C-alpha positions in Angstrom: -0.2 0.2 14.3 0.6 -2.2 11.5 4.2 -2.9 10.5 4.5 -2.2 6.8 8.2 -2.1 6.1 11.0 -4.1 7.7 14.6 -3.7 6.4 17.3 -5.7 8.2 21.0 -5.5 7.5 20.6 -4.6 3.8 23.7 -4.1 1.6 24.1 -3.6 -2.1 27.3 -3.6 -4.1 28.1 -2.8 -7.7 31.4 -4.7 -8.6 33.8 -3.2 -6.0 31.6 -0.2 -5.0 29.5 -0.6 -1.8 26.4 1.4 -2.5 24.4 0.5 0.6 26.1 -0.7 3.8 24.2 -2.7 6.4 21.0 -0.5 6.6 18.2 -1.5 9.0 14.9 0.2 9.8 11.2 -0.5 10.3 8.1 1.5 9.5 4.6 1.2 10.9 1.4 2.7 9.5 1.3 6.5 10.0 5.1 6.9 9.8 6.7 9.2 7.2 10.4 8.5 6.6 12.7 11.1 5.0 15.4 9.3 3.1 18.1 12.0 2.8 21.5 12.1 1.1 23.4 13.7 -1.7 23.7 12.1 -5.1 25.7 8.8 -4.7 24.7 8.4 -1.1 22.8 5.2 -1.7 19.2 6.4 -1.8 18.3 5.1 -5.3 20.0 1.7 -4.5 18.0 1.3 -1.3 14.8 2.3 -3.1 15.5 -0.2 -5.9 15.9 -2.9 -3.3 12.6 -2.0 -1.7 10.9 -2.2 -5.1 12.5 -5.5 -5.9 14.2 -4.0 -8.9 17.7 -5.0 -7.8 19.1 -7.9 -5.9 20.5 -7.2 -2.4 22.0 -8.9 0.7 19.9 -8.9 3.9 16.2 -9.1 4.5 13.4 -6.9 3.3 9.7 -7.3 3.9 7.1 -4.8 2.5 3.5 -5.4 3.5 4.6 -8.9 4.7 5.9 -9.7 1.2 9.4 -10.2 -0.3 10.1 -7.5 -3.0 12.1 -10.0 -5.0 10.2 -13.3 -4.6 6.6 -11.9 -4.4 6.9 -8.7 -6.5 3.7 -9.1 -8.4 1.6 -9.4 -5.3 3.5 -6.6 -3.6 2.9 -4.1 -6.5 -0.8 -4.2 -5.6 0.1 -2.4 -2.4 3.3 -0.5 -3.2 3.4 2.7 -5.1 6.4 4.6 -6.6 6.6 8.1 -8.0 9.9 9.6 -9.2 11.0 12.6 -11.1 11.4 10.4 -14.2 8.6 10.6 -16.7 7.2 7.1 -16.7 3.6 7.6 -17.9 2.8 6.6 -21.5 3.0 9.8 -23.5 0.8 8.7 -26.3 -2.2 8.0 -24.1 -4.9 10.6 -23.1 -5.8 11.1 -19.5 -9.0 9.2 -20.0 -7.2 6.3 -21.6 -4.7 5.9 -18.7 -7.6 6.0 -16.3 -9.4 3.3 -18.2 -6.3 1.2 -18.6 -5.4 1.4 -14.9 -9.0 0.5 -14.0 -8.6 -2.6 -16.2 -5.3 -3.9 -14.9 -5.4 -2.8 -11.2 -8.1 -4.7 -9.2 -8.1 -2.2 -6.3 -8.2 0.9 -8.5 -11.0 3.3 -7.6 -11.9 5.1 -10.9 -14.4 7.5 -9.2 -11.8 8.6 -6.6 -9.2 9.2 -9.3 -11.7 11.3 -11.3 -12.7 13.3 -8.2 -9.0 14.0 -7.5 -8.4 15.2 -11.1 -11.6 17.3 -11.0 -9.8 19.6 -8.5 -7.0 20.2 -11.0 -6.7 21.9 -14.4 -6.1 18.5 -16.1 -8.6 17.7 -18.9 -9.4 14.0 -19.5 -9.2 14.6 -23.3 -5.6 15.9 -23.0 -2.7 13.8 -24.2 -0.2 13.0 -21.4 2.6 14.4 -23.7 0.8 17.8 -23.7 0.7 18.1 -19.9 3.1 20.2 -17.9 5.6 18.6 -15.5 3.3 19.7 -12.6 0.2 18.2 -14.2 2.0 14.9 -14.9 3.0 14.6 -11.3 -0.5 15.3 -10.2 -1.9 12.7 -12.6 0.6 10.1 -11.4 -0.3 10.9 -7.8 -4.0 10.6 -8.5 -3.5 7.2 -10.1 -1.4 6.0 -7.2 -3.6 7.2 -4.3 -6.8 5.9 -6.0 -5.3 2.5 -5.7 -5.2 0.5 -2.4 -1.6 1.5 -1.9 -0.2 0.8 1.6 3.4 2.0 1.0 4.3 4.9 -1.2 7.9 5.7 -2.2 8.6 9.2 -3.6 11.9 9.9 -5.3 12.5 13.6 -5.7 8.8 14.0 -6.7 8.7 17.8 -6.8 11.8 18.5 -8.9 10.9 21.3 -11.4 7.5 22.0 -9.9 6.4 25.5 -8.9 5.3 26.3 -5.4 1.6 26.0 -6.1 1.9 22.5 -7.5 4.2 21.5 -4.6 1.6 22.7 -2.1 -1.2 20.8 -3.8 0.9 17.7 -4.1 1.8 17.6 -0.4 -1.8 18.4 0.6 -3.1 15.4 -1.3 -0.3 13.3 0.3 -1.4 14.2 3.8 -5.0 13.4 3.0 -3.9 10.0 1.6 -1.9 9.3 4.7 -4.9 10.0 7.0 -7.2 7.8 4.9 -5.9 4.4 6.1 -3.0 2.3 7.4 -0.3 3.6 5.3 3.4 4.7 5.3 5.4 7.0 3.1 9.1 7.2 2.2 10.3 10.4 0.7 13.7 10.7 -0.9 14.6 14.3 -1.5 17.2 17.1 -1.6 14.6 19.6 -0.6 15.0 19.0 3.1 13.3 22.1 4.4 10.3 21.4 2.1 9.5 18.0 3.5 10.6 18.4 7.2 7.0 19.2 8.3 5.8 15.9 6.9 8.3 13.6 8.5 8.1 11.5 11.6 11.4 9.7 11.0 14.6 10.3 9.1 17.4 8.2 7.6 20.5 10.2 6.5 22.9 8.4 4.2 26.4 9.2 3.2 28.5 7.0 0.9 26.1 4.1 1.6 26.2 4.4 5.4 23.6 5.6 7.8 25.1 8.6 9.6 21.9 9.5 11.5 18.5 7.8 11.8 15.5 7.5 14.1 12.5 9.6 15.1 12.9 13.1 13.7 12.4 14.7 17.1 14.9 12.4 18.8 17.5 13.0 16.1 17.2 16.8 16.4 17.3 16.7 20.2 20.8 15.3 20.0 22.1 18.7 18.9 21.7 22.4 19.8 22.7 25.7 18.1 24.6 28.2 20.1 24.8 31.8 18.9 27.8 33.3 20.8 30.1 36.2 20.4 33.8 35.7 19.4 35.0 35.7 23.0 33.7 32.2 23.4 35.3 30.8 20.2 38.0 28.8 21.9 35.7 27.2 24.4 33.2 26.2 21.7 35.9 24.8 19.4 37.1 22.6 22.3 33.6 20.9 22.2 34.2 19.6 18.7 31.3 21.4 17.0 29.6 19.7 14.0 29.5 23.0 12.2 30.0 26.7 12.7 28.6 29.7 10.8 29.9 33.2 11.0 27.6 36.2 11.6 27.8 39.9 12.4 29.7 40.0 15.7 28.8 36.4 16.5 29.0 32.8 15.3 26.4 30.0 15.3 27.8 26.7 16.5 26.1 23.3 16.0 27.1 21.1 18.9 26.0 18.0 20.8 23.2 18.7 23.2 25.2 17.0 26.0 27.0 20.3 26.4 23.9 22.4 26.8 24.4 23.2 30.5 28.1 23.9 29.9 27.3 26.6 27.2 24.2 28.0 28.8 25.9 31.3 29.6 27.7 31.7 26.2 24.7 33.1 24.3 21.4 32.2 22.7 20.6 28.5 22.5 18.1 27.1 19.9 17.1 23.8 18.3 18.6 23.0 14.8 16.4 22.5 11.8 16.7 19.3 9.9 18.3 21.1 7.0 21.0 22.6 9.3 21.8 19.1 10.7 21.7 17.5 7.2 24.2 20.0 5.8 26.5 19.7 8.8 26.5 15.9 8.7 27.2 15.8 5.0 30.1 18.3 5.3 31.7 16.5 8.4 35.1 15.1 7.5 34.4 15.9 3.9 
């Protein structure tokens, strides 16, 4: 495996506000990181640091290059897609393909055309006339037809219907399997991306509150569904969250107590969404 992203002790402040606080992680080829957090958690500031768009404290290397000092070289291998409409609206699809082919040495025009042939996008259409879903598909085709090693997605499916979302993620998986690549997805739609992730970094007010391999992170907790007679015992274990049901409650607790609560009721593994919500609400 090839190391593609190395972030060490990165912080970012805006005047007196600390937006990102001492974040570290590495990503090798084949890894997919879910960058999770509510608005204001620090996701955008961290992404801007990775893109070299903002200054920061600490060390970042993407594809062996500094995002700030070697940004032009890095952009040949780093792709970024957000929910913000960045494609030139006055161009036609054919024109943006031709333009990208002229300015991006590693762009594969035939591959981009093949990707678009599987969509409803016409090359004669103006970008301004495309739906939100079509624009995202076009942007993705342009990105993955380039020799991109690291792709950062920032809320990429906001406003897309389910069919477009399914197609979008299917193309992403195909792209990941096509070489030494890594993917970072920042999203509120935790349940939608969980099946894609190998790793997770959950931010809250600029701090990492949980990070690591997805399986390892989820194994730190269990969900106990127990009747009300066990409420006091479970409360004593300082649960991360509890959810009332008909005749029972669901408790999210540390997996270190699994043996202790084994007779209380049904035990299951939490989903990433359950853990994310609980961690965000903790001490809120």
